C-alpha positions, 0 to 999 in steps of 0.5 A, a space after each residue: 758241760 757234757 756233749 751228747 751224741 746220737 747214733 741210729 741202730 736197727 735191732 731184732 728180737 722176739 719182743 719189742 723189749 728184747 729188740 730194744 735190749 739187743 740194740 743197746 747191747 750191740 751198741 755198747 760193744 763199741 760205744 760207752 756212756 749210753 744214757 737213753 734210747 728213743 724208739 723211732 719205728 717198730 716193725 713186725 716180721 710175719 711168716 704165714 699168719 704169725 709174727 715171728 720177730 720184731 724190729 726196732 729202729 732206735 736212736 741211742 744217745 751217749 755222752 762223749 768223754 
């Protein structure tokens, strides 16, 4: 039987996909065995009339050794 743990991260990127990838990459610096990510919220940062970055609030699930 495996035990899984969930942490919540906030990450930014030039696209939603890049923001998710950045979140996983940063989390993997201190956490091993990441299995999946659940994107809870998505935000867009706006300057003037243009979207300049995306921010995701995501739950990262990993298996505890």
